[in-house]
C-alpha positions in Angstrom: 157.4 73.5 83.9 154.8 72.3 81.3 156.1 68.7 81.8 155.6 69.0 85.5 152.0 70.2 85.2 151.3 67.4 82.6 152.7 64.8 85.0 150.6 66.1 87.9 147.4 66.0 85.9 148.0 62.4 84.8 148.6 61.4 88.5 145.2 62.7 89.5 146.2 66.1 90.8 145.1 69.4 89.4 147.5 72.3 89.3 147.1 76.1 89.5 149.7 78.2 87.8 150.3 81.7 89.1 151.5 84.7 87.2 155.0 84.4 88.5 155.4 80.9 87.2 154.7 79.1 90.5 152.5 76.0 90.3 150.3 75.0 93.3 148.7 71.5 93.3 145.0 71.2 94.2 143.6 68.1 95.9 140.7 66.8 93.7 139.2 65.0 96.7 139.0 67.6 99.5 137.9 66.4 102.9 134.1 67.0 103.5 133.2 68.8 106.7 129.4 68.6 107.4 127.7 71.7 108.8 125.5 71.4 111.8 122.1 73.2 111.5 121.2 75.6 114.2 119.4 73.8 117.0 120.4 70.3 115.9 121.6 67.8 118.6 125.3 67.7 119.1 125.7 64.0 118.4 126.8 62.3 115.3 124.3 59.5 114.8 121.3 60.3 117.0 117.8 60.5 115.4 115.4 63.2 116.4 111.8 62.3 116.0 109.0 64.8 116.1 106.9 64.9 119.3 103.7 62.8 119.0 100.6 65.0 119.5 98.4 63.5 122.1 94.8 62.8 121.0 92.2 64.3 123.4 88.5 63.7 123.1 86.7 66.6 124.7 82.9 66.2 123.8 80.7 63.3 124.8 77.1 62.6 123.8 75.1 59.7 125.1 71.9 58.3 126.7 71.1 56.9 130.1 68.7 54.9 132.2 67.7 56.6 135.4 66.0 55.8 138.7 64.9 58.5 141.2 63.7 57.5 144.7 62.3 60.4 146.8 60.9 60.8 150.3 57.7 62.0 148.7 54.4 60.2 148.2 52.3 59.0 145.3 49.1 58.4 147.2 50.3 56.2 150.1 53.3 54.8 148.2 56.8 56.1 148.2 57.6 58.2 145.0 59.9 56.1 142.8 60.3 57.4 139.3 62.1 55.7 136.4 62.9 56.5 132.8 65.8 57.7 130.7 67.4 60.7 129.2 70.2 62.2 127.2 73.4 64.0 128.3 76.3 66.1 127.0 79.7 66.2 128.6 82.6 68.6 128.0 86.2 67.9 129.3 89.6 69.5 129.1 92.8 67.6 128.7 93.2 67.4 132.5 90.7 66.4 135.2 87.9 68.9 134.9 84.6 68.9 133.0 81.0 69.8 132.8 77.8 67.7 132.5 74.4 68.7 131.1 71.5 66.2 131.3 67.8 66.1 130.5 65.7 63.3 132.0 62.2 62.0 131.3 60.8 60.1 134.3 57.4 58.5 135.2 56.0 57.0 138.3 52.6 55.8 139.7 51.2 54.2 142.8 50.1 50.5 143.0 46.5 51.1 141.8 47.4 53.8 139.3 45.3 56.5 140.9 48.3 58.8 141.3 50.6 59.4 138.4 53.5 61.6 137.9 55.7 62.8 135.0 59.0 64.6 135.9 61.5 66.2 133.5 64.8 67.0 135.5 67.3 69.1 133.8 70.7 69.1 135.7 74.1 70.6 135.1 77.2 69.6 137.0 80.9 70.4 137.4 83.0 67.2 137.3 86.4 66.4 138.8 88.1 63.2 137.4 90.6 61.0 139.2 92.7 60.5 136.0 93.4 63.0 133.2 91.7 62.8 129.8 93.6 60.0 128.0 92.8 58.3 124.7 95.7 55.9 124.5 94.1 52.8 126.0 91.2 51.3 127.7 91.0 52.4 131.3 88.7 52.8 134.3 88.3 56.2 135.7 86.4 57.7 138.7 84.9 61.1 139.2 83.0 63.3 141.6 80.3 65.8 140.5 78.0 68.4 142.0 75.6 71.0 140.6 72.1 72.3 140.3 69.0 71.7 138.3 65.3 72.3 137.7 62.5 69.7 137.5 59.0 70.4 136.1 56.4 68.0 137.4 52.9 67.0 136.3 50.8 65.3 138.9 47.5 63.6 137.9 45.0 62.2 140.4 42.2 59.8 139.2 39.2 60.1 141.5 36.7 58.0 139.5 36.7 56.5 136.0 35.8 59.8 134.4 37.0 62.3 137.0 40.7 63.3 137.3 42.7 66.4 138.2 46.2 67.4 137.2 48.7 70.1 138.3 52.0 71.4 137.0 54.6 72.2 139.6 58.3 73.1 139.5 61.1 71.9 141.8 64.6 73.3 142.2 67.4 70.8 142.6 70.9 70.5 144.1 73.0 67.4 144.0 76.4 65.8 144.7 77.5 62.3 143.5 80.2 59.8 142.5 80.6 57.9 139.3 82.8 55.4 137.4 83.6 55.3 133.7 85.0 52.4 131.7 86.5 54.0 128.6 87.3 52.4 125.2 88.7 55.4 123.4 85.6 56.8 121.7 83.0 54.7 123.6 82.4 54.6 127.4 80.0 53.0 129.9 79.3 54.9 133.1 77.5 54.3 136.3 76.8 57.0 139.0 74.9 57.7 142.1 73.7 61.1 143.4 72.2 62.5 146.5 69.5 65.0 145.5 67.8 67.8 147.4 64.6 69.3 146.1 62.8 72.6 146.9 59.3 73.4 145.7 59.0 76.7 143.8 56.3 78.5 145.8 56.4 81.6 143.7 54.7 80.1 140.7 51.1 79.0 140.8 50.0 76.4 141.8 53.1 75.8 143.9 52.1 78.8 146.1 49.0 76.9 147.2 51.2 74.4 149.1 53.2 76.9 151.0 53.2 75.8 154.7 50.9 72.8 153.9 51.8 69.6 155.6 51.6 66.3 153.8 51.4 67.9 150.4 51.9 65.8 147.3 55.2 67.6 146.8 56.5 69.1 150.0 58.4 72.4 150.4 61.7 70.5 150.8 62.5 66.9 150.1 65.5 64.7 149.2 66.2 61.5 147.4 68.7 59.3 145.6 69.4 59.1 141.9 71.1 56.3 140.1 72.1 56.2 136.4 73.6 53.7 133.9 75.0 55.6 130.9 76.5 54.9 127.5 78.5 57.7 125.8 80.3 58.4 122.6 83.4 60.7 122.8 84.5 63.0 120.0 
């Protein structure tokens, strides 16, 4: 029996001797059976990669050039105001967003006897054609609509040393369309809006013009607003 165990050990086999004298050989190289973790794919050689988290930029800050043409008058000339402003835009990962803008506009008639400073603040709800995507350069389109308020300062020069000025307030409503060329974190936008304006006749001196025809700022008016914008997305 000892001889048999010694021979089995030399041949690469291990042996286990039991109390009754029986000897059972043990394979030194047992077959390996891998265990499959819970939730792992049931294939032998597939590679599971983690899902790539999509980058979404939700906040935009920028500046813009602006032109506002109204059916109002500066003296005998049509009221056309130009200037610039700043804006903030918020977007979700889909197609919806909000826009907040502050403008600084100026206009005058041909002989500079009528001058006007306007400061429109507007907020809008936006609907985009394509969802918020940061993967590549793309062209996107959007529609927007909302409300605003525009304080105005009018100054009339009667003679070289005699002038009068008044501060008025107009309420605004607008709808518009725009386009955005996006380069991940930078974008160029252009948009056009139709604007309706309503003179606040509760505050003084707006109440002086209630029912007055051909006022410098009528009770209700309309116009078109165009903007060229540059924005940084974060």
